[in-house]
C-alpha positions as CSV (number, residue, x, y, z in Angstrom):
1,M,-13.8,11.4,-2.5
2,I,-11.6,10.8,0.5
3,D,-8.8,8.8,-1.1
4,L,-7.3,6.3,1.3
5,H,-4.8,4.7,-1.0
6,I,-1.9,6.8,-2.4
7,H,1.8,6.1,-3.0
8,S,4.8,8.4,-3.3
9,D,8.3,8.0,-4.6
10,L,9.3,7.0,-1.1
11,S,8.0,3.5,-2.0
12,D,7.0,2.5,-5.5
13,G,5.2,5.6,-6.8
14,T,6.8,8.3,-8.9
15,D,5.4,11.5,-7.3
16,S,7.1,13.4,-4.5
17,I,5.2,14.4,-1.4
18,E,4.9,17.9,-2.8
19,E,3.5,16.7,-6.1
20,I,0.9,14.5,-4.3
21,I,-0.3,17.6,-2.3
22,E,-0.6,19.6,-5.5
23,I,-2.6,16.9,-7.3
24,A,-4.9,16.5,-4.3
25,R,-5.4,20.3,-4.2
26,Q,-6.2,20.5,-7.9
27,N,-8.7,17.7,-7.5
28,S,-10.3,19.3,-4.4
29,V,-9.4,16.4,-2.2
30,K,-9.5,17.6,1.4
31,E,-8.8,14.3,3.2
32,F,-6.6,11.4,2.2
33,S,-4.0,8.8,3.3
34,L,-0.4,8.3,2.2
35,T,-0.1,4.5,2.2
36,D,3.4,3.9,1.1
37,H,4.6,0.3,1.0
38,D,6.4,-0.8,4.2
39,T,7.4,2.7,5.2
40,V,6.1,5.6,7.3
41,S,8.9,8.0,6.2
42,G,6.6,10.4,4.4
43,I,3.9,10.8,7.0
44,D,5.3,13.7,9.0
45,Q,6.1,15.7,5.9
46,I,2.8,15.2,4.1
47,T,0.8,15.9,7.2
48,S,2.6,19.1,7.7
49,L,2.3,20.2,4.1
50,A,-1.3,19.2,3.9
51,A,-2.2,21.3,7.0
52,Q,-0.9,24.4,5.1
53,H,-3.7,23.7,2.5
54,E,-6.3,22.9,5.1
55,M,-6.2,19.2,4.2
56,T,-6.3,16.3,6.6
57,V,-4.0,13.3,6.4
58,I,-5.0,10.0,8.0
59,P,-1.7,8.2,9.1
60,A,-1.5,4.9,7.2
61,I,0.7,2.3,5.6
62,E,0.5,-0.6,3.2
63,L,2.3,-3.6,4.6
64,T,3.4,-6.6,2.5
65,S,2.7,-10.2,3.6
66,V,2.4,-13.7,2.3
67,S,-0.3,-16.4,2.7
68,N,-0.5,-19.7,0.9
69,G,1.9,-18.5,-1.8
70,H,0.0,-15.3,-2.4
71,S,1.5,-11.8,-1.9
72,I,-1.1,-10.0,0.2
73,H,-1.1,-6.3,1.0
74,M,-2.7,-5.0,4.2
75,L,-3.5,-1.4,4.7
76,G,-3.2,0.0,8.2
77,Y,-5.1,3.2,9.1
78,L,-4.9,5.5,12.1
79,I,-1.6,3.9,13.1
80,E,0.9,5.3,15.6
81,H,3.5,5.6,12.9
82,K,6.4,5.9,15.4
83,N,5.5,2.7,17.2
84,R,8.7,0.9,18.0
85,Q,7.4,-2.6,17.1
86,L,6.0,-1.4,13.8
87,L,9.3,0.2,12.9
88,D,11.2,-3.0,13.7
89,F,8.8,-5.0,11.7
90,I,9.2,-2.6,8.7
91,K,13.0,-2.8,8.9
92,I,12.9,-6.6,8.5
93,T,10.5,-6.4,5.6
94,N,12.6,-3.7,3.9
95,E,15.8,-5.7,4.2
96,Y,14.1,-8.7,2.5
97,T,12.6,-6.6,-0.3
98,S,15.8,-4.7,-1.0
99,K,17.9,-7.8,-1.1
100,Y,15.4,-9.5,-3.5
101,S,15.3,-6.5,-5.8
102,L,19.1,-6.0,-5.9
103,D,19.6,-9.7,-6.5
104,M,17.2,-9.5,-9.4
105,I,19.0,-6.4,-10.8
106,S,22.4,-8.2,-10.5
107,K,20.9,-11.3,-12.3
108,L,19.8,-9.1,-15.2
109,N,23.4,-7.8,-15.5
110,R,24.9,-11.2,-15.4
111,L,22.7,-12.4,-18.1
112,G,23.4,-9.4,-20.3
113,I,19.8,-8.2,-20.3
114,I,20.9,-4.8,-18.9
115,D,24.2,-3.0,-18.3
116,Y,23.6,-1.0,-15.2
117,R,25.1,-1.6,-11.7
118,A,22.9,-2.5,-8.8
119,S,25.2,-0.4,-6.6
120,R,24.2,2.7,-8.7
121,V,20.5,2.0,-8.0
122,E,21.3,1.9,-4.3
123,E,23.2,5.1,-4.6
124,L,20.4,7.0,-6.4
125,M,17.7,5.6,-4.2
126,S,19.5,6.1,-0.8
127,F,16.7,8.5,0.3
128,K,14.3,5.6,0.5
129,D,13.9,2.7,3.0
130,T,13.6,0.1,0.4
131,I,14.8,-0.7,-3.1
132,Y,12.0,-2.0,-5.4
133,L,12.3,-3.7,-8.8
134,S,11.1,-0.5,-10.4
135,D,13.9,1.6,-8.9
136,L,16.2,0.2,-11.5
137,Y,14.0,1.8,-14.1
138,K,13.8,5.1,-12.2
139,A,17.6,5.2,-11.8
140,M,18.3,4.5,-15.4
141,I,16.0,7.4,-16.4
142,R,17.8,9.7,-14.0
143,D,21.1,8.7,-15.6
144,G,19.9,9.7,-19.0
145,H,18.5,6.4,-20.5
146,P,15.9,7.2,-23.1
147,Y,12.9,5.7,-21.2
148,K,9.7,7.3,-20.0
149,L,8.1,6.5,-16.6
150,K,4.8,5.5,-18.2
151,D,6.5,2.7,-20.1
152,W,7.6,0.9,-16.9
153,P,5.2,-2.1,-17.6
154,D,6.8,-2.7,-21.0
155,F,10.3,-2.6,-19.4
156,Y,9.2,-5.0,-16.7
157,M,7.9,-7.5,-19.4
158,R,11.2,-7.3,-21.3
159,T,13.3,-7.9,-18.2
160,Y,12.0,-9.2,-14.9
161,N,9.1,-11.1,-16.4
162,R,11.5,-13.5,-18.0
163,F,11.9,-15.2,-14.6
164,S,9.4,-16.9,-12.3
165,Y,8.1,-14.7,-9.4
166,T,9.9,-16.0,-6.3
167,F,9.3,-13.1,-4.0
168,P,6.8,-14.8,-1.7
169,E,8.9,-17.9,-1.2
170,K,10.9,-16.8,1.8
171,F,9.1,-13.7,2.8
172,P,9.4,-13.2,6.6
173,F,5.8,-12.4,7.5
174,T,2.3,-13.8,7.0
175,S,-0.9,-11.8,6.6
176,A,-1.8,-12.8,10.1
177,D,1.5,-11.3,11.4
178,V,0.7,-8.1,9.5
179,V,-2.8,-7.7,10.9
180,E,-1.4,-8.1,14.4
181,I,1.4,-5.6,14.0
182,I,-1.1,-3.0,12.7
183,L,-3.2,-3.6,15.8
184,E,0.0,-3.3,18.0
185,A,0.5,0.1,16.4
186,G,-3.1,1.1,17.3
187,G,-4.3,0.9,13.8
188,I,-7.1,-0.7,11.8
189,P,-6.0,-3.5,9.5
190,V,-7.8,-3.4,6.1
191,F,-7.4,-6.0,3.4
192,A,-6.2,-4.3,0.2
193,H,-7.6,-4.8,-3.3
194,P,-9.0,-8.3,-2.6
195,A,-10.1,-9.0,-6.2
196,R,-6.4,-9.4,-7.1
197,L,-6.6,-12.8,-5.4
198,G,-9.3,-14.1,-7.6
199,N,-11.4,-16.8,-6.1
200,E,-9.2,-17.0,-3.0
201,D,-10.3,-13.5,-1.8
202,L,-13.0,-14.4,0.7
203,K,-11.1,-17.4,2.0
204,E,-8.0,-15.3,2.8
205,M,-10.1,-12.5,4.4
206,D,-12.1,-14.9,6.4
207,K,-9.1,-16.6,8.1
208,L,-7.9,-13.2,9.3
209,L,-11.1,-12.3,11.2
210,A,-9.8,-14.2,14.3
211,H,-6.6,-12.2,14.2
212,G,-8.4,-8.8,14.2
213,L,-9.0,-7.9,10.6
214,G,-10.9,-4.6,10.7
215,G,-11.9,-3.8,7.2
216,V,-11.9,-4.4,3.4
217,E,-10.9,-2.1,0.6
218,V,-14.2,-2.2,-1.2
219,Y,-14.0,0.8,-3.5
220,Y,-11.1,0.3,-5.9
221,P,-10.4,0.9,-9.6
222,Y,-10.6,-2.8,-10.5
223,H,-13.8,-3.4,-8.6
224,D,-17.1,-3.3,-10.5
225,D,-20.6,-3.2,-9.0
226,K,-20.6,-7.0,-8.6
227,L,-17.3,-7.0,-6.7
228,N,-18.4,-4.0,-4.6
229,K,-21.5,-5.9,-3.5
230,R,-19.4,-9.0,-2.8
231,Y,-17.1,-7.1,-0.5
232,N,-19.7,-4.9,1.1
233,D,-21.6,-8.1,2.0
234,F,-18.5,-9.5,3.7
235,V,-18.0,-6.2,5.5
236,S,-21.6,-6.1,6.7
237,K,-21.7,-9.8,7.7
238,N,-18.5,-9.4,9.9
239,N,-19.2,-5.9,11.2
240,L,-16.1,-4.4,9.5
241,V,-15.4,-1.1,7.8
242,A,-15.3,-0.5,4.1
243,T,-12.6,1.7,2.7
244,G,-11.5,2.7,-0.8
245,G,-8.9,4.6,-2.8
246,S,-7.3,5.1,-6.2
247,D,-4.0,3.2,-5.4
248,W,-2.3,6.1,-7.1
249,H,1.3,5.5,-8.2
250,G,1.9,8.6,-10.3
251,D,3.2,7.8,-13.8
252,F,3.3,4.1,-12.8
253,T,-0.5,4.1,-12.4
254,T,-1.7,1.8,-15.2
255,W,-5.4,1.8,-14.4
256,E,-7.9,4.6,-15.1
257,A,-7.8,6.5,-11.8
258,T,-6.4,9.6,-10.3
259,I,-6.2,10.9,-6.7
260,G,-9.7,11.5,-5.4
261,Q,-11.5,9.5,-8.1
262,F,-12.0,6.4,-5.8
263,G,-12.5,6.4,-2.1
264,I,-15.2,7.0,0.5
265,K,-17.3,10.0,1.2
266,D,-17.0,10.0,5.0
267,T,-14.4,8.7,7.5
268,K,-16.8,8.8,10.4
269,L,-17.1,5.0,10.6
270,L,-13.4,4.6,10.4
271,Y,-12.9,6.7,13.5
272,Q,-15.9,5.1,15.3
273,Y,-14.5,1.7,14.6
274,A,-11.1,2.7,16.0
275,D,-12.8,4.1,19.1
276,A,-14.9,1.0,19.6
277,R,-11.9,-1.2,19.3
278,S,-9.8,0.8,21.8
279,T,-12.6,0.9,24.4
280,G,-13.6,-2.8,24.0
281,F,-17.0,-1.7,22.7
282,L,-16.3,-3.6,19.5
283,C,-15.8,-6.9,21.3
284,S,-19.1,-6.5,23.1
285,G,-20.9,-6.1,19.8
286,G,-21.6,-2.4,20.3
287,F,-20.2,-1.2,17.0
288,S,-22.4,-1.1,14.0
289,N,-21.2,-0.4,10.5
290,A,-24.6,0.7,9.3
291,I,-24.6,4.3,8.0
């Protein structure tokens, strides 16, 4: 499979760029995307290393957004990852996410739930653009605490889960904003893992069509045959592209999937869609997603 959804330790995964390349090589994956959350910092490195193994990397990102109180993720494929507007957009998102995460870590300290400074997390994670909630756990392990990466969900339940999830309340960007910035960077905006929204999935996707939504992540570890049909029907009806991937997070992957286990078999339609949009052929109805 061509796995179009992979995360490294530059966002909220646990694997380095080198480790991702090795897993992909072992699994005979020749084409994939690094879709780190709200950062493009790993694209150049992974593209260079992949070329040494005759692999192809499709430049991509997974951007965070909010709509109607939902935290919605949007994948952007074939982006110009050094686009100035995109980088400015990412910077604002990262500032919000880091502040939220560090405030939560400080709250855990004040309440005596943990004894570990937020400033130490910042220090150890300074190689990244953003501090995530899970970076506290990674930092504590690095400093010798007797935890294992695979037990992160249990740690989360004992700590952060004591409080209501307030992250979306003041998040700076809507899902429509994110679709438009991906387009600004020359990319294809694709709705990530829609089943996580439950019955709101089609409603949220439908309202993004007017903003330029380009595809849906159809093939995903949580999606059964019924959901695959649901999203393929939406894709076909609206002349979009279907993508897929493992959503690999290294040792933080809590679902049954590894790199290359989920994805698509051919990226031809992805490139054809990008060409059709850039030439205006898409607007004239000239693109067909039929294989």
